[in-house]
N, C-alpha and C positions, 0 to 999 in steps of 0.2 A: 618544467619540462621533464625532469627526472621522475616526479610523482606521477605524471600522466603516463610515462613509459612503463613505470612499475604496475599501474593499473592494467594496462594493455597486456603486459606479460602475465600477470596473475589470471586475467580473464582467459588468455590462451592456454595457460596451464590447466585451469578448470575444465575448459572445453576439451583439452587433450585427453584428460582422464575419462571424461564422458565418452569421447570418441573411441578410445581404446576399449571401453566396456561394450560399446555398441558394435565395434568390429569383431570382438571376441564372441559375441552372441548374435551375429548378423542374421543368420538363417532363422533362428528361433524368434528373434525380435521382429523381423519382417513378416514372419508367419502370424505372430500375435497381432501386428498391425492390420494385416489383411483380414484377420478373423473378426475384427471389430465391426459392429453394426454401424452403418452410416447414421442411423437414427440415434444411436448412443453418442456418436461424435457430435451430431447436431444438438442433441440435448445437453451435452457438456458445454458447448459454446453458449447456449441459451442460459445455462446455470451460471456461467462466469459473468455474463452480462447482467443478470439479475443480482448477483453478489456485488458487482461493482456499483450498481444503483443503490443498494443498501449501504455500502460504504460511503457513497456520496451523501446520503441522508445523515449519517453520523458526522461527516466533515462539515456539512452545512449547519448542523446543530451547534458544533463548537464555534464556528464563525459567528453565528447569531448570539451565542452566549458571551462572546467577546465584544459584541456591539454592532456588528454589521449583518443585517437581515437582507437576504437577496432571494429571489425566486429560485426554484430548483434548477431551471434551465440555465440561469446565470451561474449558480454554484457549479453546475456541470461544466460549463465553458471554462471557468477558472481552473477547476480541478483536472478534468479529463484532458483538455488541450495542453495545459501546463505540464502535466506529469509525463508527457511524451519525452520531456528532457531527461528522464531517468535512463533512457537508452544511450545517452551520450556519456562517455567516461567522465567521471567527476560528479560529486554530489550536489553541486551548486546550480546546475542548469534547470532542473525541475523547480527548485525554490525560486530562482530568478524569474522564470516564466510565469509561475503562478502569482508571484508578488506583483508583477507588471500587469497581468490580466486583472487581478483584484483591484489594483489602483483605478482601472478604468470603470469599475463598477462600485466605487464608494468605499472600498476597504483600504485603509492605510497599509503600506508595505509591512510595517512592524506587526500589525494585527494579522495579516495573512501569514507571515512567517510564524507567528505564534500558533495559528490554527494548524498549519502543516506539521509543526513540531509536536503539538499536543495530540493531533490525530495519529501520528506515527507511534508515539508512546502508548496510546490506548490500543492501537492495532497490535503492536508487538506484545503488550501485556495480555490481551485476550488470546492471541495466537498461542503463546507459550503456555498459558493456563489450559487451553483446550487440548494441546498436545500432551501436557502432563497428565490430564484427566483421562485421556483415551488411549494412550500408548504405554502406560506404566508397565505393562506385562511383556512388552516386546524387548528382546535382548539388545537389538540394535540401538534402541533409545536409551536403555539403561546405561550404555557406554557414554551417553551425553547427559548423565545425571545432574551435572552442574547447572544445566538450564533450569531444572526444577527449583533450584535455590533462588532463582530470580522471581518466582511467583510471589512469595510473601513480600519481597521488596517492591514489586510492581503494584501489589494491592495497596501498600502504604503510599506509594508515589501517585496513585490515582486519586488520592484525597485532593480536593480543589486547592486548598492552601499550599500543599506540597507541590502540586503541579505548577502553580503560579510562581512559587518561590524558586523552583528549579529553572523555570524558563526565564525569570527575571535575572537570575544569576548568569545564565548564558548570555542574555542581552547586555549585561554590564561588562562581561568579559569581552564582548564584541563592540563595546563602547556605544551601545544604543540605549535609549531611554527605556525604563521598565514599563510594563503594562500598567494601565491606570486602574484596573479592577481585578478582583479574584474571579476565576471562572465559577459560575454558580454550580452548586452540587447537583441540582436537577439536570443541568446540561451534561455533566459527566455521566450520570446514570443513564440518560437517554442515549448518549453517544455510545456508551458501552453496550447497551441493549441492541442498538442497530448494528454495531460492529460484530457482536456475537452471532446475531442472526445471519449477517453476511458471511461469516466463516462457515456456518452450518450449511448455507447454500453453496458455497465454494466446494464443500465436501461432496456435494452431489456430482460434480463434474468428474472427480476422481472415481467415485463409486460407479458411475455409468460406464466409463471406459475400462475399468478394472473387470467388470462383468461378473462380480460376485455379490449376490443379493444380501449376504450376511456381513458385509465388510464396510457398511456405511460409516460407523463411528471410527473405525481404523482409518478409512479413507480420509475422513475429515481431519483427524489428528495428524495423519501423515502429511497432508498438504500444509497444515498449520506449522508443523515442525520444519518442513522444507522451506517454506516462505521465511520463517524466522531466521533460519540458518543463512539463507541468501541475503536477507536484509542486514544481518549483523556483519556480513562480509562486505563492508562498505566500499572496498576498493574495486569490486567487480560490478560493472554497470548492470543494473536490474537483476543482480544475482545470477547472471547467465552461467550455466554449467554447475554452479554450486547448488542451486535449488534443485536441479534435476538429480545431481548426485545424492543429495540428502533424501530425496523422494525414493530413489532406488534402494538406498541403504535401509529405509524403513519397510518398503513394500516387498523388496526382494525375497526376504525369508518367508513372506506370507503367500505371495502369488508366483514367485519365481523371478529370477533376474531378467530374463528376456521380456516377460510380460510387464515387469516394472519399468523397464527401459521404454517399452512402447507407450505405457501410460504417461511417462515423463515427457516424451516427445509430443504426444497429443496435447498434454496439459500446457506446455510452453506455447505450442501453436495456437491453442484456443485463447490463451491470455494475450498473446501478441495481436491476434486478429480482433479480439474484444477491445483492447486498448485503442486500436485504430478506429474501430467502429464507434466506440463511445465518444472518442474525440471528434469524429466527423459529425455525429448526430448532435452533440453538444454545441459544436461550432455553428451549425445551421440553426438550431433552436435559439441559441444565444444571440444570434444576429437579429432576431425578431423583437428584442427588447426595445422599448421606446427610446428615441434619441434624447429625450429629456431626462433619462435616468441619471441620478446624482453620481458624480465622479469625484474621487479624492484628488485634491490639488495640494502639492507640497507647500508647506508654509514657510520653510526655511531654505528655499533654494532647491535646485534640481538634485534629485537623488536622496533628499533627506527622508528619514523615517520618523522624524519627530511627530508626535501625535497631538493634534489639537482637535477641537470639536469638528466632526465631519462637515465638510462644506461642499456646496455645489460649485459648478464652474464659475459662477459669478463671484464666489468668495464669501457669500453670506451663510451664516450658520443655518443648518437644517432644523426644521421644527421637530 
């Protein structure tokens, strides 16, 4: 109860600072919002959706590398519908929802948990690396120089054996059985490639609403930096307020604080709508999966995450 209250308080504090900045620059910010082209806003929304699809391909590649291959529409249903839980205070809801949805489509809960965790590590590593590579000359980012120190550590951690070792350590601490195999190196390379491409597409949505043709790389790095800052602030649901504040911190000196606030508002709106749209589309497409699709059945009682060979509903091992 106390931890939940702390999360709510911190989220309100973050939103309070953002609200103060918005109030202090209200006239200029609303002017900047009004000056945005509707086509730029629509293009930003489309870029976010495309970026999310590319991130889905990376996530599906990791899941396949761990032993569960599913069609894109099924992976989308697991990931996009499940991740709506990130808007609920507490980090467990998205994990729990995705693990439950994965179970329905043949992925043992422990394997889905591993996929989510590995995907997050890869995403964070790529985001910080892109931010470090594109924003090194910006004074606001130099103040967060310590994030750059994470880059070599992340590169080492992306080695398949290190990734698997770290995740198995976390599973042992949680009193769960370790993974049965090391994530293939090819899987890591492909997942990193899809993730990097996704981040460069995400950069398009900031670039479009910022309205500066020469700021694409800065826009990409700015959003990567803001997202990484928000995700590392684990106590705030979906990084609300923190991500926007970091985006204004980076873009403010470049395009002005009012314009940066307007970009942050549109960015949050675009992602929120895209999350809802992706979840709705994935839910509808996922329902078209054949009813005979293999499903994972717990082998050691309800709620177990013990991993035995994937089985269909009849309990017989799959070919």
